[in-house]
Every structure is written in C-alpha cells, then in structure tokens.
N, CA, C, O and the ligand as a Tripos MOL2 file, in Angstrom:
@<TRIPOS>MOLECULE
protein
  245   243    62     0     0
PROTEIN
NO_CHARGES

@<TRIPOS>ATOM
      1 N         -99.5360   10.2720   21.3320 N.3       1 MET1
      2 CA        -99.8890    8.8380   21.2690 C.3       1 MET1
      3 C         -99.3670    8.1540   22.5380 C.2       1 MET1
      4 O         -98.2830    8.4610   23.0340 O.2       1 MET1
      5 N        -100.1660    7.2300   23.0390 N.am      2 ASN2
      6 CA        -99.7590    6.5180   24.2400 C.3       2 ASN2
      7 C         -99.3960    5.0690   23.9130 C.2       2 ASN2
      8 O        -100.0200    4.4330   23.0630 O.2       2 ASN2
      9 N         -98.3990    4.5770   24.5870 N.am      3 TYR3
     10 CA        -98.0050    3.1910   24.4800 C.3       3 TYR3
     11 C         -98.0280    2.5950   25.8790 C.2       3 TYR3
     12 O         -97.5420    3.1990   26.8350 O.2       3 TYR3
     13 N         -98.5940    1.4120   25.9830 N.am      4 VAL4
     14 CA        -98.5160    0.7390   27.2690 C.3       4 VAL4
     15 C         -97.2880   -0.1430   27.2670 C.2       4 VAL4
     16 O         -97.1090   -0.9860   26.3880 O.2       4 VAL4
     17 N         -96.4490    0.0620   28.2580 N.am      5 VAL5
     18 CA        -95.2260   -0.7350   28.3650 C.3       5 VAL5
     19 C         -95.2780   -1.5020   29.6790 C.2       5 VAL5
     20 O         -95.9350   -1.1090   30.6440 O.2       5 VAL5
     21 N         -94.5610   -2.5990   29.6670 N.am      6 GLU6
     22 CA        -94.4640   -3.4090   30.8790 C.3       6 GLU6
     23 C         -93.0380   -3.3110   31.3660 C.2       6 GLU6
     24 O         -92.0960   -3.4310   30.5820 O.2       6 GLU6
     25 N         -92.8800   -3.0970   32.6390 N.am      7 LEU7
     26 CA        -91.5450   -3.0690   33.1940 C.3       7 LEU7
     27 C         -91.5040   -3.7550   34.5370 C.2       7 LEU7
     28 O         -92.5330   -3.9650   35.1810 O.2       7 LEU7
     29 N         -90.3120   -4.0980   34.9470 N.am      8 GLU8
     30 CA        -90.1710   -4.7720   36.2110 C.3       8 GLU8
     31 C         -89.7320   -3.7430   37.2480 C.2       8 GLU8
     32 O         -88.7900   -2.9770   37.0430 O.2       8 GLU8
     33 N         -90.4340   -3.7550   38.3420 N.am      9 VAL9
     34 CA        -90.1650   -2.8020   39.4250 C.3       9 VAL9
     35 C         -89.6200   -3.5870   40.6320 C.2       9 VAL9
     36 O         -90.1880   -4.6010   41.0400 O.2       9 VAL9
     37 N         -88.5170   -3.0950   41.1820 N.am     10 GLN10
     38 CA        -88.0380   -3.7360   42.4030 C.3      10 GLN10
     39 C         -88.5020   -2.8910   43.5840 C.2      10 GLN10
     40 O         -88.2150   -1.6980   43.6720 O.2      10 GLN10
     41 N         -89.2140   -3.5330   44.4720 N.am     11 CYS11
     42 CA        -89.7510   -2.8520   45.6230 C.3      11 CYS11
     43 C         -88.6160   -2.4340   46.5680 C.2      11 CYS11
     44 O         -87.8000   -3.2700   46.9560 O.2      11 CYS11
     45 N         -88.5550   -1.1370   46.9440 N.am     12 PRO12
     46 CA        -87.4980   -0.7100   47.8810 C.3      12 PRO12
     47 C         -87.7710   -1.1320   49.3260 C.2      12 PRO12
     48 O         -86.9160   -0.9650   50.1960 O.2      12 PRO12
     49 N         -88.9450   -1.6700   49.5760 N.am     13 PHE13
     50 CA        -89.2910   -2.0880   50.9390 C.3      13 PHE13
     51 C         -88.9580   -3.5560   51.1770 C.2      13 PHE13
     52 O         -88.2810   -3.9030   52.1450 O.2      13 PHE13
     53 N         -89.4380   -4.4030   50.2910 N.am     14 CYS14
     54 CA        -89.2520   -5.8490   50.5090 C.3      14 CYS14
     55 C         -88.2760   -6.4710   49.4950 C.2      14 CYS14
     56 O         -87.8910   -7.6300   49.6460 O.2      14 CYS14
     57 N         -87.8820   -5.7240   48.4830 N.am     15 GLY15
     58 CA        -86.8890   -6.2180   47.5420 C.3      15 GLY15
     59 C         -87.4130   -7.1380   46.4620 C.2      15 GLY15
     60 O         -86.6530   -7.6070   45.6140 O.2      15 GLY15
     61 N         -88.7140   -7.4000   46.4890 N.am     16 GLU16
     62 CA        -89.3100   -8.2540   45.4760 C.3      16 GLU16
     63 C         -89.4180   -7.5140   44.1470 C.2      16 GLU16
     64 O         -89.5910   -6.2960   44.1140 O.2      16 GLU16
     65 N         -89.3160   -8.2630   43.0570 N.am     17 ILE17
     66 CA        -89.4670   -7.6860   41.7470 C.3      17 ILE17
     67 C         -90.8150   -8.1510   41.1800 C.2      17 ILE17
     68 O         -91.1230   -9.3430   41.1510 O.2      17 ILE17
     69 N         -91.5930   -7.1830   40.7390 N.am     18 PHE18
     70 CA        -92.8980   -7.5380   40.1710 C.3      18 PHE18
     71 C         -93.1220   -6.7230   38.9090 C.2      18 PHE18
     72 O         -92.6030   -5.6140   38.7770 O.2      18 PHE18
     73 N         -93.8970   -7.2750   37.9810 N.am     19 PRO19
     74 CA        -94.1780   -6.5400   36.7300 C.3      19 PRO19
     75 C         -95.2260   -5.4640   36.9190 C.2      19 PRO19
     76 O         -96.1650   -5.6350   37.6950 O.2      19 PRO19
     77 N         -95.0730   -4.3830   36.2300 N.am     20 SER20
     78 CA        -96.0380   -3.2920   36.2680 C.3      20 SER20
     79 C         -96.2580   -2.7700   34.8780 C.2      20 SER20
     80 O         -95.3590   -2.7950   34.0370 O.2      20 SER20
     81 N         -97.4750   -2.2920   34.6380 N.am     21 ARG21
     82 CA        -97.7720   -1.7200   33.3200 C.3      21 ARG21
     83 C         -98.0410   -0.2390   33.4690 C.2      21 ARG21
     84 O         -98.6500    0.1990   34.4440 O.2      21 ARG21
     85 N         -97.5910    0.5160   32.5120 N.am     22 LEU22
     86 CA        -97.8770    1.9240   32.5800 C.3      22 LEU22
     87 C         -97.9250    2.4970   31.1650 C.2      22 LEU22
     88 O         -97.4370    1.8960   30.2080 O.2      22 LEU22
     89 N         -98.5250    3.6690   31.0690 N.am     23 ASP23
     90 CA        -98.5530    4.3860   29.8050 C.3      23 ASP23
     91 C         -97.2460    5.1460   29.6250 C.2      23 ASP23
     92 O         -96.8780    5.9640   30.4680 O.2      23 ASP23
     93 N         -96.5470    4.8750   28.5260 N.am     24 ALA24
     94 CA        -95.2880    5.5700   28.2570 C.3      24 ALA24
     95 C         -95.6360    6.9130   27.5910 C.2      24 ALA24
     96 O         -95.5430    7.0780   26.3750 O.2      24 ALA24
     97 N         -96.0270    7.8340   28.4240 N.am     25 MET25
     98 CA        -96.3240    9.1590   27.8930 C.3      25 MET25
     99 C         -95.0350    9.9220   27.7390 C.2      25 MET25
    100 O         -94.0770    9.7340   28.4890 O.2      25 MET25
    101 N         -95.0340   10.7690   26.7700 N.am     26 GLU26
    102 CA        -93.8280   11.5640   26.4880 C.3      26 GLU26
    103 C         -93.4090   12.3900   27.7030 C.2      26 GLU26
    104 O         -94.2450   12.9800   28.3870 O.2      26 GLU26
    105 N         -92.1070   12.4210   27.9570 N.am     27 GLY27
    106 CA        -91.6060   13.2460   29.0470 C.3      27 GLY27
    107 C         -91.4180   12.4400   30.3200 C.2      27 GLY27
    108 O         -91.3150   11.2140   30.2940 O.2      27 GLY27
    109 N         -91.3770   13.1500   31.4210 N.am     28 THR28
    110 CA        -91.1300   12.5080   32.7120 C.3      28 THR28
    111 C         -92.4260   12.4810   33.4920 C.2      28 THR28
    112 O         -93.0920   13.5020   33.6640 O.2      28 THR28
    113 N         -92.7730   11.2870   33.9640 N.am     29 ASN29
    114 CA        -94.0100   11.1090   34.7080 C.3      29 ASN29
    115 C         -93.6950   10.4850   36.0490 C.2      29 ASN29
    116 O         -92.8790    9.5690   36.1510 O.2      29 ASN29
    117 N         -94.3510   10.9920   37.0700 N.am     30 SER30
    118 CA        -94.1930   10.3330   38.3670 C.3      30 SER30
    119 C         -95.5240    9.7600   38.7930 C.2      30 SER30
    120 O         -96.5750   10.3540   38.5500 O.2      30 SER30
    121 N         -95.4790    8.6150   39.4250 N.am     31 MET31
    122 CA        -96.7080    7.9460   39.8400 C.3      31 MET31
    123 C         -96.4200    7.1250   41.0780 C.2      31 MET31
    124 O         -95.2710    6.8590   41.4300 O.2      31 MET31
    125 N         -97.5000    6.7340   41.7240 N.am     32 ILE32
    126 CA        -97.3930    5.8880   42.9040 C.3      32 ILE32
    127 C         -97.9790    4.5210   42.5420 C.2      32 ILE32
    128 O         -99.0960    4.4170   42.0340 O.2      32 ILE32
    129 N         -97.2060    3.4990   42.8130 N.am     33 GLU33
    130 CA        -97.6460    2.1280   42.5200 C.3      33 GLU33
    131 C         -97.5150    1.3260   43.8240 C.2      33 GLU33
    132 O         -96.4840    1.3720   44.4940 O.2      33 GLU33
    133 N         -98.5640    0.6050   44.1600 N.am     34 ASP34
    134 CA        -98.4600   -0.2530   45.3530 C.3      34 ASP34
    135 C         -97.7220   -1.5260   45.0270 C.2      34 ASP34
    136 O         -97.9700   -2.1510   43.9960 O.2      34 ASP34
    137 N         -96.8010   -1.9190   45.9190 N.am     35 CYS35
    138 CA        -96.0950   -3.1750   45.7180 C.3      35 CYS35
    139 C         -97.0630   -4.3110   45.7140 C.2      35 CYS35
    140 O         -97.9530   -4.3890   46.5610 O.2      35 CYS35
    141 N         -96.8880   -5.2290   44.7300 N.am     36 ALA36
    142 CA        -97.7890   -6.3580   44.6110 C.3      36 ALA36
    143 C         -97.5730   -7.3790   45.7290 C.2      36 ALA36
    144 O         -98.4130   -8.2460   45.9670 O.2      36 ALA36
    145 N         -96.4400   -7.2610   46.4060 N.am     37 VAL37
    146 CA        -96.1040   -8.2590   47.4260 C.3      37 VAL37
    147 C         -96.3640   -7.7450   48.8450 C.2      37 VAL37
    148 O         -97.0510   -8.4020   49.6280 O.2      37 VAL37
    149 N         -95.8130   -6.5650   49.1780 N.am     38 CYS38
    150 CA        -95.9810   -6.0750   50.5410 C.3      38 CYS38
    151 C         -96.9390   -4.8780   50.6630 C.2      38 CYS38
    152 O         -97.1920   -4.3860   51.7630 O.2      38 CYS38
    153 N         -97.4660   -4.4190   49.5190 N.am     39 CYS39
    154 CA        -98.5030   -3.3760   49.4720 C.3      39 CYS39
    155 C         -98.0250   -1.9890   49.9110 C.2      39 CYS39
    156 O         -98.8470   -1.0880   50.0770 O.2      39 CYS39
    157 N         -96.7170   -1.7970   50.1050 N.am     40 HIS40
    158 CA        -96.2410   -0.4550   50.3790 C.3      40 HIS40
    159 C         -96.3350    0.3850   49.1140 C.2      40 HIS40
    160 O         -96.1200   -0.1330   48.0190 O.2      40 HIS40
    161 N         -96.6490    1.6620   49.2400 N.am     41 PRO41
    162 CA        -96.6540    2.5220   48.0460 C.3      41 PRO41
    163 C         -95.2550    2.8740   47.6050 C.2      41 PRO41
    164 O         -94.4330    3.2960   48.4180 O.2      41 PRO41
    165 N         -94.9750    2.7050   46.3270 N.am     42 ILE42
    166 CA        -93.6770    2.9530   45.7450 C.3      42 ILE42
    167 C         -93.7980    4.1220   44.7890 C.2      42 ILE42
    168 O         -94.7100    4.1710   43.9640 O.2      42 ILE42
    169 N         -92.8670    5.0700   44.9040 N.am     43 GLN43
    170 CA        -92.8770    6.1980   43.9890 C.3      43 GLN43
    171 C         -92.0340    5.8420   42.7830 C.2      43 GLN43
    172 O         -90.8700    5.4590   42.9030 O.2      43 GLN43
    173 N         -92.6540    5.9780   41.6010 N.am     44 LEU44
    174 CA        -91.9460    5.7040   40.3390 C.3      44 LEU44
    175 C         -91.8230    7.0110   39.5770 C.2      44 LEU44
    176 O         -92.8090    7.7290   39.4160 O.2      44 LEU44
    177 N         -90.6430    7.3230   39.1140 N.am     45 VAL45
    178 CA        -90.4500    8.4250   38.1950 C.3      45 VAL45
    179 C         -89.9440    7.8170   36.9010 C.2      45 VAL45
    180 O         -88.8550    7.2440   36.8540 O.2      45 VAL45
    181 N         -90.7490    7.9480   35.8460 N.am     46 VAL46
    182 CA        -90.4830    7.2480   34.5910 C.3      46 VAL46
    183 C         -90.2390    8.3050   33.5180 C.2      46 VAL46
    184 O         -91.0420    9.2180   33.3230 O.2      46 VAL46
    185 N         -89.1190    8.1580   32.8360 N.am     47 GLU47
    186 CA        -88.7780    9.0540   31.7650 C.3      47 GLU47
    187 C         -88.9990    8.3270   30.4330 C.2      47 GLU47
    188 O         -88.4820    7.2300   30.2210 O.2      47 GLU47
    189 N         -89.7570    8.9420   29.5590 N.am     48 CYS48
    190 CA        -90.1140    8.3050   28.2790 C.3      48 CYS48
    191 C         -89.6920    9.1700   27.1200 C.2      48 CYS48
    192 O         -89.6750   10.3990   27.1870 O.2      48 CYS48
    193 N         -89.3490    8.4670   26.0440 N.am     49 ASP49
    194 CA        -88.9990    9.1840   24.8160 C.3      49 ASP49
    195 C         -89.4250    8.3100   23.6370 C.2      49 ASP49
    196 O         -89.0050    7.1580   23.5310 O.2      49 ASP49
    197 N         -90.2320    8.8420   22.7810 N.am     50 GLY50
    198 CA        -90.6550    8.1060   21.5970 C.3      50 GLY50
    199 C         -91.4180    6.8320   21.8980 C.2      50 GLY50
    200 O         -91.3250    5.8510   21.1590 O.2      50 GLY50
    201 N         -92.1870    6.8500   23.0080 N.am     51 GLY51
    202 CA        -92.9770    5.7030   23.3530 C.3      51 GLY51
    203 C         -92.2140    4.6050   24.0530 C.2      51 GLY51
    204 O         -92.7460    3.5200   24.2870 O.2      51 GLY51
    205 N         -90.9520    4.8860   24.3930 N.am     52 GLU52
    206 CA        -90.1800    3.8950   25.1340 C.3      52 GLU52
    207 C         -89.7010    4.4690   26.4520 C.2      52 GLU52
    208 O         -89.4100    5.6600   26.5690 O.2      52 GLU52
    209 N         -89.6270    3.5950   27.4360 N.am     53 VAL53
    210 CA        -89.1110    4.0040   28.7330 C.3      53 VAL53
    211 C         -87.6040    4.0370   28.6730 C.2      53 VAL53
    212 O         -86.9670    3.0340   28.3490 O.2      53 VAL53
    213 N         -87.0320    5.1780   28.9820 N.am     54 VAL54
    214 CA        -85.5730    5.3090   28.9200 C.3      54 VAL54
    215 C         -84.9500    5.3100   30.3060 C.2      54 VAL54
    216 O         -83.7660    4.9990   30.4400 O.2      54 VAL54
    217 N         -85.7130    5.6500   31.3460 N.am     55 ALA55
    218 CA        -85.1590    5.6510   32.6830 C.3      55 ALA55
    219 C         -86.2560    5.4880   33.7030 C.2      55 ALA55
    220 O         -87.3390    6.0550   33.5550 O.2      55 ALA55
    221 N         -85.9870    4.7230   34.7330 N.am     56 VAL56
    222 CA        -86.9570    4.5490   35.8070 C.3      56 VAL56
    223 C         -86.2210    4.8040   37.1280 C.2      56 VAL56
    224 O         -85.1490    4.2560   37.3850 O.2      56 VAL56
    225 N         -86.8260    5.6380   37.9370 N.am     57 GLU57
    226 CA        -86.2980    5.8980   39.2650 C.3      57 GLU57
    227 C         -87.3390    5.3860   40.2720 C.2      57 GLU57
    228 O         -88.5270    5.6960   40.1820 O.2      57 GLU57
    229 N         -86.8610    4.6100   41.2120 N.am     58 ILE58
    230 CA        -87.7610    4.0210   42.1780 C.3      58 ILE58
    231 C         -87.4330    4.5420   43.5730 C.2      58 ILE58
    232 O         -86.2760    4.5120   43.9910 O.2      58 ILE58
    233 N         -88.4150    5.0050   44.2730 N.am     59 GLY59
    234 CA        -88.1410    5.5250   45.6100 C.3      59 GLY59
    235 C         -89.2890    5.1970   46.5660 C.2      59 GLY59
    236 O         -90.3570    4.7370   46.1620 O.2      59 GLY59
    237 N         -89.0320    5.4470   47.8150 N.am     60 ARG60
    238 CA        -90.0810    5.2490   48.8310 C.3      60 ARG60
    239 C         -90.9250    6.5160   48.8560 C.2      60 ARG60
    240 O         -90.3940    7.6220   48.9630 O.2      60 ARG60
    241 N         -92.2090    6.3570   48.7600 N.am     61 SER61
    242 CA        -93.0550    7.5420   48.7480 C.3      61 SER61
    243 C         -93.3290    7.9930   50.1680 C.2      61 SER61
    244 O         -94.0290    8.9840   50.3770 O.2      61 SER61
    245 ZN        -92.7710   -4.7450   48.5470 Zn       62 ZN62
@<TRIPOS>BOND
     1     1     2 1
     2     2     3 1
     3     3     4 2
     4     3     5 am
     5     5     6 1
     6     6     7 1
     7     7     8 2
     8     7     9 am
     9     9    10 1
    10    10    11 1
    11    11    12 2
    12    11    13 am
    13    13    14 1
    14    14    15 1
    15    15    16 2
    16    15    17 am
    17    17    18 1
    18    18    19 1
    19    19    20 2
    20    19    21 am
    21    21    22 1
    22    22    23 1
    23    23    24 2
    24    23    25 am
    25    25    26 1
    26    26    27 1
    27    27    28 2
    28    27    29 am
    29    29    30 1
    30    30    31 1
    31    31    32 2
    32    31    33 am
    33    33    34 1
    34    34    35 1
    35    35    36 2
    36    35    37 am
    37    37    38 1
    38    38    39 1
    39    39    40 2
    40    39    41 am
    41    41    42 1
    42    42    43 1
    43    43    44 2
    44    43    45 am
    45    45    46 1
    46    46    47 1
    47    47    48 2
    48    47    49 am
    49    49    50 1
    50    50    51 1
    51    51    52 2
    52    51    53 am
    53    53    54 1
    54    54    55 1
    55    55    56 2
    56    55    57 am
    57    57    58 1
    58    58    59 1
    59    59    60 2
    60    59    61 am
    61    61    62 1
    62    62    63 1
    63    63    64 2
    64    63    65 am
    65    65    66 1
    66    66    67 1
    67    67    68 2
    68    67    69 am
    69    69    70 1
    70    70    71 1
    71    71    72 2
    72    71    73 am
    73    73    74 1
    74    74    75 1
    75    75    76 2
    76    75    77 am
    77    77    78 1
    78    78    79 1
    79    79    80 2
    80    79    81 am
    81    81    82 1
    82    82    83 1
    83    83    84 2
    84    83    85 am
    85    85    86 1
    86    86    87 1
    87    87    88 2
    88    87    89 am
    89    89    90 1
    90    90    91 1
    91    91    92 2
    92    91    93 am
    93    93    94 1
    94    94    95 1
    95    95    96 2
    96    95    97 am
    97    97    98 1
    98    98    99 1
    99    99   100 2
   100    99   101 am
   101   101   102 1
   102   102   103 1
   103   103   104 2
   104   103   105 am
   105   105   106 1
   106   106   107 1
   107   107   108 2
   108   107   109 am
   109   109   110 1
   110   110   111 1
   111   111   112 2
   112   111   113 am
   113   113   114 1
   114   114   115 1
   115   115   116 2
   116   115   117 am
   117   117   118 1
   118   118   119 1
   119   119   120 2
   120   119   121 am
   121   121   122 1
   122   122   123 1
   123   123   124 2
   124   123   125 am
   125   125   126 1
   126   126   127 1
   127   127   128 2
   128   127   129 am
   129   129   130 1
   130   130   131 1
   131   131   132 2
   132   131   133 am
   133   133   134 1
   134   134   135 1
   135   135   136 2
   136   135   137 am
   137   137   138 1
   138   138   139 1
   139   139   140 2
   140   139   141 am
   141   141   142 1
   142   142   143 1
   143   143   144 2
   144   143   145 am
   145   145   146 1
   146   146   147 1
   147   147   148 2
   148   147   149 am
   149   149   150 1
   150   150   151 1
   151   151   152 2
   152   151   153 am
   153   153   154 1
   154   154   155 1
   155   155   156 2
   156   155   157 am
   157   157   158 1
   158   158   159 1
   159   159   160 2
   160   159   161 am
   161   161   162 1
   162   162   163 1
   163   163   164 2
   164   163   165 am
   165   165   166 1
   166   166   167 1
   167   167   168 2
   168   167   169 am
   169   169   170 1
   170   170   171 1
   171   171   172 2
   172   171   173 am
   173   173   174 1
   174   174   175 1
   175   175   176 2
   176   175   177 am
   177   177   178 1
   178   178   179 1
   179   179   180 2
   180   179   181 am
   181   181   182 1
   182   182   183 1
   183   183   184 2
   184   183   185 am
   185   185   186 1
   186   186   187 1
   187   187   188 2
   188   187   189 am
   189   189   190 1
   190   190   191 1
   191   191   192 2
   192   191   193 am
   193   193   194 1
   194   194   195 1
   195   195   196 2
   196   195   197 am
   197   197   198 1
   198   198   199 1
   199   199   200 2
   200   199   201 am
   201   201   202 1
   202   202   203 1
   203   203   204 2
   204   203   205 am
   205   205   206 1
   206   206   207 1
   207   207   208 2
   208   207   209 am
   209   209   210 1
   210   210   211 1
   211   211   212 2
   212   211   213 am
   213   213   214 1
   214   214   215 1
   215   215   216 2
   216   215   217 am
   217   217   218 1
   218   218   219 1
   219   219   220 2
   220   219   221 am
   221   221   222 1
   222   222   223 1
   223   223   224 2
   224   223   225 am
   225   225   226 1
   226   226   227 1
   227   227   228 2
   228   227   229 am
   229   229   230 1
   230   230   231 1
   231   231   232 2
   232   231   233 am
   233   233   234 1
   234   234   235 1
   235   235   236 2
   236   235   237 am
   237   237   238 1
   238   238   239 1
   239   239   240 2
   240   239   241 am
   241   241   242 1
   242   242   243 1
   243   243   244 2
@<TRIPOS>SUBSTRUCTURE
     1 MET1         2 RESIDUE 1 A MET
     2 ASN2         6 RESIDUE 1 A ASN
     3 TYR3        10 RESIDUE 1 A TYR
     4 VAL4        14 RESIDUE 1 A VAL
     5 VAL5        18 RESIDUE 1 A VAL
     6 GLU6        22 RESIDUE 1 A GLU
     7 LEU7        26 RESIDUE 1 A LEU
     8 GLU8        30 RESIDUE 1 A GLU
     9 VAL9        34 RESIDUE 1 A VAL
    10 GLN10       38 RESIDUE 1 A GLN
    11 CYS11       42 RESIDUE 1 A CYS
    12 PRO12       46 RESIDUE 1 A PRO
    13 PHE13       50 RESIDUE 1 A PHE
    14 CYS14       54 RESIDUE 1 A CYS
    15 GLY15       58 RESIDUE 1 A GLY
    16 GLU16       62 RESIDUE 1 A GLU
    17 ILE17       66 RESIDUE 1 A ILE
    18 PHE18       70 RESIDUE 1 A PHE
    19 PRO19       74 RESIDUE 1 A PRO
    20 SER20       78 RESIDUE 1 A SER
    21 ARG21       82 RESIDUE 1 A ARG
    22 LEU22       86 RESIDUE 1 A LEU
    23 ASP23       90 RESIDUE 1 A ASP
    24 ALA24       94 RESIDUE 1 A ALA
    25 MET25       98 RESIDUE 1 A MET
    26 GLU26      102 RESIDUE 1 A GLU
    27 GLY27      106 RESIDUE 1 A GLY
    28 THR28      110 RESIDUE 1 A THR
    29 ASN29      114 RESIDUE 1 A ASN
    30 SER30      118 RESIDUE 1 A SER
    31 MET31      122 RESIDUE 1 A MET
    32 ILE32      126 RESIDUE 1 A ILE
    33 GLU33      130 RESIDUE 1 A GLU
    34 ASP34      134 RESIDUE 1 A ASP
    35 CYS35      138 RESIDUE 1 A CYS
    36 ALA36      142 RESIDUE 1 A ALA
    37 VAL37      146 RESIDUE 1 A VAL
    38 CYS38      150 RESIDUE 1 A CYS
    39 CYS39      154 RESIDUE 1 A CYS
    40 HIS40      158 RESIDUE 1 A HIS
    41 PRO41      162 RESIDUE 1 A PRO
    42 ILE42      166 RESIDUE 1 A ILE
    43 GLN43      170 RESIDUE 1 A GLN
    44 LEU44      174 RESIDUE 1 A LEU
    45 VAL45      178 RESIDUE 1 A VAL
    46 VAL46      182 RESIDUE 1 A VAL
    47 GLU47      186 RESIDUE 1 A GLU
    48 CYS48      190 RESIDUE 1 A CYS
    49 ASP49      194 RESIDUE 1 A ASP
    50 GLY50      198 RESIDUE 1 A GLY
    51 GLY51      202 RESIDUE 1 A GLY
    52 GLU52      206 RESIDUE 1 A GLU
    53 VAL53      210 RESIDUE 1 A VAL
    54 VAL54      214 RESIDUE 1 A VAL
    55 ALA55      218 RESIDUE 1 A ALA
    56 VAL56      222 RESIDUE 1 A VAL
    57 GLU57      226 RESIDUE 1 A GLU
    58 ILE58      230 RESIDUE 1 A ILE
    59 GLY59      234 RESIDUE 1 A GLY
    60 ARG60      238 RESIDUE 1 A ARG
    61 SER61      242 RESIDUE 1 A SER
    62 ZN62       245 GROUP 0 **** ****
C-alpha cells in the first residue's frame, strides 16, 4: 500500500526549505528532486516504515 506524505526539504545548495510530496513506500527509497527555489537537483534518501517517513537524508546529487 502506498501513502503520499508531505515533508519539508532543506535545499543543500541555497538553504531554502520547501515542501515536497512523495510516496512513502516501504523500505528505503532514493530519488532526485529539483529544488523549487534554485532548481538544483537534490538527492533524497527516504526511509519508510508502516507508511510513515522515519528518516530523510538530503545530499547533493
Ligand atoms: Zn535550492
């Protein structure tokens, strides 16, 4: 089952915080999200358990 969750991502390039939506799929998922402010690609590693996000790692892709 998939749950869409909203989380706040802080851009490692410009430092802005913007909301992002993703599917909280079971396990660890990595994805690339473009910053809404400066458009740099941000690497997100999201760990999910039971439809909830338990950890988010943000890096420069
Ligand atoms: Zn940015």
